[in-house]
PANU-610551 format. One record per residue (C-alpha): residue in one letter; x, y, z. Coordinates in steps of 0.2 Angstrom, whole numbers, plus 2048, in hexadecimal, padded with zeros to 3 digits. Each point is the difference from the previous one (the first is absolute). Layout:
<recs>
AXYZ
...
</recs>
This chain:
<recs>
M8A9D8E61D
L8037FF7ED
K7F58087F4
V8027FB7ED
T7F880A7F2
F8007F97EE
L8048107F6
G7FF7F67F0
T7FC7EF7FB
G8028007ED
T80D7FB7F3
S80C80A7F7
Q7F38097F5
G7F380180D
V7EE7FD7FE
P7F78067F6
L80C7FE7F2
I80180F7F5
A7F47FF7F1
C7FA7EE806
Q7ED7FD7FF
C7FF7EF809
A7F47FD80E
V80D80380D
C8068107F9
T7EF8077FE
S7F97FA811
D7F880C80B
D8067F7810
P80E80A808
K8087F0805
D8047FD7EE
N80A8107FF
R8127FB804
L80F80C801
R8127F97FF
T8047F580F
S806808810
I7FD7FE812
L80080B810
L8067FA811
E7FD80A810
D8027FD812
E80080C80F
H8118087FB
T8047FC7EE
T7F88027EF
V8087F67F1
V7FB7FE7EE
I8067F17F6
D8028067EE
S7FC8107F7
G7F97FD7EF
P7F980C7F4
D7F080380B
F80A804810
R7FA812801
Q7EE7FB7FD
Q8017F280D
L80880A80E
L7F380E7FE
K7F27F3800
A8067F880F
K804811809
V8127FB804
M80680F80A
K8127F9805
L80B7F37F8
N80F7F9809
G8077F57F2
L7FD7FA7EF
V8057ED7FD
F8027F97EF
T7FC7EE7FA
H8098027EF
E80480C7F2
H7F27FE7F3
K7F88107FB
D7EF7FC807
H8087FF811
V80C80F800
A7F980D7F4
G7F880B80D
M80F80380C
D8028127FB
D7F180480A
I8097FD810
R8058137FE
A7F0804808
F8057F7810
N8128097FF
Y7F7810800
I7F37FC80E
L80B7F680B
K81080A7FD
R80B7F17FE
P8067F47F2
M7F67F07FD
D8077F0805
I8017F47F2
Y8027ED802
A8067F67F1
T80C7F47FA
E8108067F7
Q7F87FA7EF
V7F080A804
Q80B80F805
E8098007EF
A7EF8007F7
L7FA80F80B
K8108097FB
R7FD7FE7EE
E7ED804801
F80280F80C
H8128057FB
Y7FC812805
A7FE7FB812
F8127F9801
E80A80D7F6
E80E80A809
N7F98117FB
K7ED7FE805
Y7F280A7F9
P7F580880D
G7F17F6806
I8067EF7FA
P7FC7F180B
E80B7FE810
L8057EE804
N8097F680C
L8047EF7F8
H8017F180B
T8067F07F8
I7F67F1805
V8057ED7FD
N7F77F0804
K800803813
P7F480880B
F800813802
N7F780E809
V7F780F7FA
G7FD809810
S7F67F480B
I7FB7F57F2
T80B7F07FC
L7FF7F97EF
Q8077EF7FB
P8047FF7EE
I7FA7F17F6
L80A7FD7F0
V7F47FB7F1
K8037FE7EE
H7F780B7F3
F8057F57F1
I813803802
L7FF81080A
D803800813
V7F180880A
F7FE803812
G7F07FB809
Y7FF805812
R7FA7F8810
I7FA80C80E
G7FC7F580F
D7F17F57FB
F7FD80A7F0
T8097FB7F0
Y80080A7F0
I8067F97EF
T7FE8097EF
D8077FC7EF
A8057EE803
K8007F17F5
T8097F480B
I806800812
P8117F7803
E7FE7F180C
E80D80880C
E7F580F802
I7EF7F7803
W8047FD812
K7FE813803
L7EE7FF7FC
K7FC7F280C
G7F480580D
T7FB8107F8
K7EE804804
I7FC80C7F2
L8087FD7EF
V7FF80C7F2
I8057F97EF
N8008057EE
A7F47F87F3
L8018087EF
R7F37F67F7
K7F87EF7FE
E80C7FB7F1
A8127FC803
H80D80E7FF
I8138007FE
S80380B80F
H7F180180C
F7F67F3809
S7F07FB7F7
L7F07FE80B
D8037ED802
E812802804
A7FC80D80D
L7F37F5808
A80C7F1800
M80C80B80A
I7F380680C
K7FB7EE803
R8127FB803
I80380F80C
N7EF7FE808
P7FD811807
E7F080480A
K7FC80D7F2
A8078047EF
Y7FD80F7F4
L8048017EE
I80880F7F8
H8098067F0
M7F17FA7F6
S7FC8057EE
H7EF8027F8
Q8027EE7F9
M7FC7FA811
G7EE8057FE
K7F580B80C
H804801812
A7EF7F9806
D8007F27F4
L8117FA804
N7FD801812
K7F27F37FE
E80D7F47F8
L80D80180E
P8037F480F
A7F8806810
N810807807
V80580A7F0
E7FA8117FA
C80480C7F3
A808810808
Y7F98107F9
D807812801
G7FC808811
L7FE7F0809
E806802812
L8067F280C
I805802812
F80A7F580B
N802801813
</recs>
């Protein structure tokens, strides 16, 4: 059994956007409130979070996460790494360092952003980390196996991940042809769709829908959405039958 919880489904600035008075940002529908994109994976033995953005603490409190076996990163942008410091709580509660899974490129960014966690003479109470270098090959976090999928975020390498029949892709503009085969046969596809207009580093709605049609999953969910996408309820009415907008707190369970 795999349980997936969408901790955040918004873009880098979240929704509502600070000081914005548009219909989405002032909506009273809680599904129009989107924290920065992150996801929680749980099976009988292992709990994993993919990406720790600026809302990491708030997200884990809301989801009542009591244990965490590993933190996996897709890439090094601030909206995906900024909350990593808050793994200190798990260091204290679980009495162990946190296992961090990231490429060498992402690790270099973490060492810049959280330099105090990597200094030789460490200040008391800083995050305690075990770094695990990942490459474009399957790896395990406890009992959960993740297959990286290399996508392009403009010119930046980003990892999506496939876990069994579930595939999660955030911050993609293109997927190289040599990676497409990894998506074949996936039953649930989660993919970013920033807005309806074209963007230099993210799938637009039409581009995301075209990729979904190509992969042909049983079900697809859109994430990393900005306020420019419109209201959750309105957008869902425009989508194909097998596609929905994900929302913060959405839970999926697979046998």
